[in-house]
C-alpha positions as CSV (number, residue, x, y, z in Angstrom):
1,M,-0.2,-0.1,0.0
2,V,1.3,3.3,-1.0
3,S,1.4,6.2,1.7
4,R,-0.5,9.3,0.9
5,N,2.0,11.2,2.6
6,N,4.6,10.0,-0.2
7,R,2.6,12.1,-3.0
8,P,3.8,15.3,-3.9
9,F,1.8,18.5,-2.7
10,I,0.3,18.9,-5.8
11,S,-0.3,16.1,-8.5
12,W,-1.2,18.0,-11.7
13,S,-2.5,14.9,-13.5
14,R,-4.8,14.4,-10.8
15,L,-5.8,18.2,-10.7
16,K,-6.4,17.6,-14.5
17,K,-8.4,14.6,-14.3
18,S,-10.6,16.3,-11.3
19,F,-11.5,19.1,-14.0
20,V,-12.2,16.5,-16.4
21,Y,-14.8,14.7,-14.3
22,A,-16.1,18.0,-13.1
23,S,-16.9,19.1,-16.4
24,T,-18.0,15.7,-17.5
25,G,-20.3,16.2,-14.8
26,I,-21.6,19.7,-15.7
27,I,-21.7,18.6,-19.6
28,H,-24.0,15.7,-18.7
29,T,-26.3,18.0,-16.8
30,W,-26.8,20.2,-19.5
31,K,-27.4,17.9,-21.7
32,H,-30.0,16.1,-19.7
33,E,-31.6,18.3,-17.5
34,Q,-34.0,21.1,-18.7
35,N,-34.1,23.4,-15.7
36,F,-30.0,23.3,-15.9
37,R,-30.6,24.6,-19.4
38,I,-33.2,27.2,-18.6
39,H,-31.3,28.6,-15.7
40,S,-27.9,28.5,-18.0
41,M,-29.9,30.8,-20.7
42,L,-31.5,33.1,-18.3
43,I,-27.9,33.6,-16.8
44,V,-26.8,35.0,-20.1
45,L,-29.6,37.1,-20.6
46,V,-29.1,38.5,-16.9
47,L,-25.3,39.4,-17.7
48,I,-25.9,40.7,-20.6
49,L,-28.7,43.1,-18.9
50,A,-26.4,43.9,-16.3
51,Q,-24.0,45.5,-19.0
52,L,-26.4,47.4,-20.8
53,L,-27.7,48.7,-17.5
54,N,-24.1,49.4,-16.1
55,V,-24.7,47.6,-13.0
56,P,-21.9,48.4,-10.8
57,L,-19.0,45.7,-10.1
58,Y,-19.9,44.9,-6.8
59,E,-23.5,44.3,-7.6
60,Q,-22.6,42.1,-10.7
61,A,-20.3,40.4,-8.5
62,L,-23.3,39.6,-6.0
63,L,-25.4,38.3,-9.2
64,I,-22.4,36.1,-10.2
65,I,-22.6,34.6,-6.3
66,V,-26.4,33.9,-6.8
67,I,-25.6,32.6,-10.1
68,G,-23.2,30.1,-9.3
69,G,-25.3,29.2,-6.4
70,V,-28.4,28.4,-8.4
71,L,-26.0,26.1,-11.1
72,A,-24.3,24.4,-8.1
73,L,-27.7,23.2,-6.4
74,E,-29.1,21.9,-9.8
75,L,-25.9,20.0,-10.0
76,I,-26.4,18.7,-6.6
77,N,-30.1,18.2,-7.3
78,T,-29.1,15.9,-10.5
79,A,-26.7,14.0,-8.2
80,V,-29.2,13.5,-5.2
81,E,-31.7,11.9,-7.7
82,H,-29.4,10.0,-9.5
83,C,-28.1,8.2,-6.4
84,V,-31.9,7.9,-5.3
85,D,-32.8,6.2,-8.6
86,L,-29.4,3.9,-8.4
87,I,-30.7,2.8,-4.7
88,V,-34.5,2.7,-5.0
89,E,-35.7,0.3,-7.7
90,T,-39.3,0.6,-7.2
91,Y,-41.6,3.8,-6.1
92,D,-41.5,4.7,-2.6
93,V,-42.5,7.5,-1.1
94,R,-39.4,8.4,0.8
95,A,-37.4,8.4,-2.3
96,K,-40.0,10.9,-3.8
97,I,-39.8,13.2,-0.4
98,I,-35.9,13.0,-0.9
99,K,-36.1,14.1,-4.8
100,D,-38.5,16.7,-3.9
101,A,-36.6,18.3,-1.1
102,A,-33.6,18.5,-3.2
103,A,-35.6,20.0,-6.1
104,G,-37.2,22.5,-3.4
105,A,-33.6,23.6,-2.3
106,V,-32.9,24.4,-6.1
107,F,-36.3,26.2,-6.2
108,V,-36.1,28.4,-2.7
109,F,-32.3,29.6,-3.9
110,S,-33.8,30.4,-7.3
111,L,-36.2,32.5,-5.6
112,T,-33.7,34.0,-3.7
113,A,-31.8,35.0,-6.7
114,V,-34.6,36.4,-8.5
115,I,-35.3,38.8,-5.4
116,V,-31.7,39.7,-5.7
117,G,-31.9,40.3,-9.4
118,A,-34.9,42.3,-8.9
119,M,-33.3,44.6,-6.3
120,I,-30.7,45.3,-8.5
121,F,-32.5,45.6,-11.7
122,I,-36.0,47.5,-11.1
123,P,-34.4,50.4,-9.9
124,K,-32.2,50.6,-12.9
125,I,-34.9,50.0,-15.0
126,L,-37.4,52.6,-13.4
127,A,-34.7,55.2,-14.0
128,L,-34.6,54.9,-17.3
129,F,-38.2,55.9,-17.4
130,L,-38.3,58.5,-15.0
């Protein structure tokens, strides 16, 4: 057995593999999860709107944080759903609750992101018409 203590501080090949694995998970989720694609397209619109309305950098940073949170939760939700499907082969109300709760987490944070976006964009949009 090889001791973990003999490994170099940074293994570039392992680091590269971790990025490949992460990218594979993101690509899989993009291809197979409609909500992830919807969120991704909305992100593009939000970022374009932020540029058009000259949203200050600190507010753009806040938008990026909530956007990252939504996408991360979508990825976690996908992982939870696949784990449940792998373990539970027939309908089980407990499996449904697990999957619904994971989806609920995405929904709650998505609403939070919408509120943050509204707080940033609504005053700027109103200022255009006043």
